[in-house]
N, C-alpha and C positions, 0 to 999 in steps of 0.2 A: 301330549301323547294321544289322548283319546280322539282328538279332532281330526287327525291326519288320516291318509289312506295308505294301506299297505300295498305290497307288490301285486296282490290279486284283488284289490278293491276292498279288503276287510280293514277295519280299524286297526291301528298299530297296537292297541291294548291286547291283552291276552285273548286269543281267538277261542270262541266256543261254537260248537255246531248248532245249526238252526234247530229249534224245537218245533215239531208239527203244531200248527195252529188249531187243528181239529180236535174234538173230543169224541170218544166213542158214543154212538147213539144209544146203545144199550149198555147198561151197567149191571153189576152183580145184583141179583143172582142170574140174570139172563145171559150175561157174558161171564164165562168161566175160562180163564186163560189156561187152566190146567188140562182142559179137554184135549188140546193138541199135543200134550206131553204124555198122555195116558199110555200109549202103546209104542213099542220100538219102531214099527213100520210107519206110524204117523209122524214120529219125530224125524225119521229119515225124509219123509215127504216135505216137511216144512223147514228143513234145515236151510239156513240162509247162507252158510259158508261151507265150502268143500275143501278138504285137504287130501291130496293124492300124491303118489310118488313123482308125478310130473312137476311138483313144486319144489323138489329137493335138489340141492347141490352139495356134494361131499368134499370138504377140504381135507387134503392129505399132505403129510410131511415126508420129504424124501432126504436121504442121506447117502453118502458114498459107501461103497462096499458091495458085497454079495451075501445074501442070506442074513442081512442085518435087520434086527427088529429091536428098537429101543423104546422102552416105556417112557412117556412123558409124565414125570412124577406128579405134577400139579394138574394133570388131566387124566384121571383113571380111565383106562380103556382106550386111550389114544396113543398111537405109537409113531415113531419115525421109522421109515422103511427104506431099505435099499431099492434100487430101481427094479430089480427082478421081483421083489415082493410087492412093490407098488403096482407093477403090471398085473400081478395076481388079483390085487384089490380092485383094480380098474375093471378086470373081467367080471369080478363079483358085482360091482356097481352096475355094469351093463346087464348082467343076468337078473338083477333085482328091478331093472327098469329105470334106474336113476339116470336122468338125462346127461349130467355133466359132473366132472370133478374139478376141483381147484387145487393146483399144485404149489406148495410152498417149500423152499429149500432150507435145510439146516447145513450151512456152509462151514467147512473146516476153518478154524480160526487163522490158520496160516495164509488163507486166501483173502482175508479181510484187510483192506487198505483204505487210507483216507480218500482216495479217488474212486473207490468201489469198482475198480477195473474189471473184476471178475463178472460183474453184472452184464458186461457187453461181450463176453467171451462166447462165441457161437457154439463152443463145446463145453459150456459150463454144466453144472449138475441139472439144472432145470431143463435146459435144451436137450440133453441126452435123455432125460426122463420123458419129455414130451415125445421125442422121436420113437422111443420104445413103446409107449402107450399107444400112439397112433398106429404103429405097425401091428400091434396085437389086437387092438379094439378100435378100428378106424371110425366107427360111427358114434363113439362116445365123445361128447363135447369136453374140451380141455380149456380151462381158464387159468391164465398166468398172471400173477401179481406183478405190477410194474412199480417198483420202489427200490430204494437202495439199502434199506436197513439190514437185509441178510448179508450184504457184501461190504458194508461200511464199517470200518474199525471204530467209528464214533457211535454206532448204533442208531444213527438218524436215517430218516427216509431220503435225505438229500445231502449234498456236499457241504461240509462245515468250513466256512471261511471266517477267520478272526472271531470265532466263537458263535457265529450266526449261520443258520442254514440258508445258503444262497439259492435264490429262486431260479434265475435264468440259466446259470451254469448247470444246475441240477437238471433242468428240463432238457438240455442238450444231451445229457447222458441217458435220461429216461427214453428219449426218442430212439437212441441206438439200442437200448435194452429191449424195447418193444419190437423192433425190427428183427433182432436175432431170435426172439421167442416166436414171432410169427413165421419166420423162415424155417424154424424147427417143426412147425405144424400146429402151433397154438391157435385155437379158434377164436378166443376172446382175450384181448389184453385188458387188464383191470388195474388202471392206475390208482394206487391207494395212498399216494405220497402227499396229496393236498397242496402241491405247488400251483401257483396261479398260471393260467395260460397253457398248461401242459396238454390238455385235450386237443386243442387246435394243432399244436405242434406235433403231437404224436400221430394225429390223423393225417397230416400232410406227409410226415415221414413214412408212414405205412403205405400211403397211396403212391408216393414216389418210388418205393421199393417193390411195387407190383403186388402189394398185399391189401388191396382195397376191399377184399372179401372179409378181412379180419374185423370183428366187432370190437367196439370200445364200451366196456362197462366201467363207468366212472364211480369211484368212491366219492361222490359229490358232497355228501354230508357226513364226514367222518369226524367224530368228536374226540377231544383229548380226554380219553376216558381211563378210569382206574380198572376197568374190566378186561384190559388186554394182557394183564400180567402173565397168565399161563402160556399164551401164544408166544410171548417174547422168550419164555423158557424154551419152548419147542424149537424156535428158529435160532436161538442163541444170541439174540440181540440185547437181552436184558443186562448182561454183564458189561457189554460194550458201552451201553448208555450211561453206566456209572451213576445211577441215581438221578440222572437228568430227566427232563420232560420234553414234550413235543407241542407245548402250548403256543409257540410262535407260528405254527402252521396248521395244526389241527384245531377244530372248532371248540369254542367255549360251551360247555354243557348247559349254560343258562340261556342260550340263544336259539330261537326258532325261526324268526324272519330271515336271519342270516342264512339259514339252510336253504330257503327258497331262492335267495339270490345266488348261492353257489350252484344249485341245480339249474337255474335259468342260464347262467353263464356256460356251464358245461354242455348243456343241450345246444346252445347257440354255436358252440365250438365243434359240434359233431358227435357228441356222445350218443350211442345207440340205446343204452340202458343206464340207469343210475342206481346207486347204492346208498343206503343209510346204515351207519355202523356207529355204536353197537345196536342191538336189536330191541330186546324187551324193555329196557329203560327208555327207549326212544320211539315207541310205537306212535306217539303223537306226531312225531316228525314224518314217519312213514305215511300216516293218514293225510297230513297236510300236503306232502309232495304228490301223492297219488291224486288227490282232489284237484290240486292246482294245475298239474301238467298232463295227467292221463297218459303217461309213458310207462314202459316196462320199469317197474320199481322193485328192487331187490333189497333184502335186509340180511344182516349177518348175525346169527346167534353166536356171539363171540365166546372165546375160551373161558372167560370169567363166569358167564352165564351157565355154560355147560358144567364147569367145575362146581359151582354152588349146588346145582340140582343133583349132580352125581354124588357129591359128598353127603348131602342130606339123604339120598336114597341108600347109600352104603351104610349109613347109620341107622337105617330102618325108620326114618322120620317121614319119608315120602314114598309113594308107589312110583317107581321109575317109569314104567311104561305109560302110566296115566298122565303124570306131569309132563313127560316128554311130548306126548301128542297134544296135550292141552296147550303147552307153550307154543308149539308150531301152529296150532289153530289160531292162536292170538295174532301171530304174524299175518296170517291170511285174512283174518277179520279186520285187521287194521288197513289192509289194502296191498300187502306185499304180493307180488306175482311169483316170486321164488325166494327160497330161504337157503343160505349157506349154513349148514349145521353139521356138527360132528356126529350127530345122532342119525344121519341119513340112512345107513344100512339097517339099523334097528327099526327106525320108523317105517321104512319100506316093507320090511317083513310083517310088521303089525298091520299096516294098511292093506297088505295083500290078503289078510285074513278076513 
């Protein structure tokens, strides 16, 4: 293992960052590191990492109805919203300076089928929501998830054939799903399904449909993580999954070199941006991806991360505002260019101060 070369020229053993070879010429007491920490203005001057509202993307959940606001029990403070209320929150995002929102549907169980047909309905919940938001807030970016789990009665991101998630037939449906979202006004298609070859296929489908302006944000390194539980509650896929897992298509949490291969493949197929998911437990992956490829690299502070911090704060064990901003700074320090986070509006207000 130690003798081979990795994808970017590093040994295949566990990668470690290079340590500067120099030593400071002056040591204590001539060098006192605390001098540059003494005053608030000085700390601002020498800060190596900046967190601004420009780094935030707000994930929002949409449901059918009018005036509907449903609390997600496992995510205190997060709600499913009907389209009219979603539009109100989109306006709030724009007023706060948040560049983009990501829209996820909670689809009625009666519309979930083994072929996930509702995903390609041009008048489905997501498409109607996108049209409404674009009409009300045309300059706000809209990101749409490309995956079948909200529509699939099996709860999987792809079509299940003989007990296995089929790759190529799933990709065919994903292409049609991406096109109807783009035609509704979506700015960014974000395939989160982890099927092989879907980026190239979706890029070709979008271009053929005259949607060459629509960007592709690939969930290139998406791990089979236990941190997704509250999200699956929010979109209603947990019960459909019936205790199953997604390990045959999402990545093994033990692997890092594999993430670089996934990113390299998706970039070669036409991805404009790449995503690492989850976030805080995978900041080493964010750093490796950013250093290896120097492309727009996003990370998702997923539902389980949010729920843990929020629960601790509600119990009085953590200061919510401080840990929230510190966690977002960690993403930026690791190299993330933008962060999908349920805390986006709260963070934006604090950053404005």
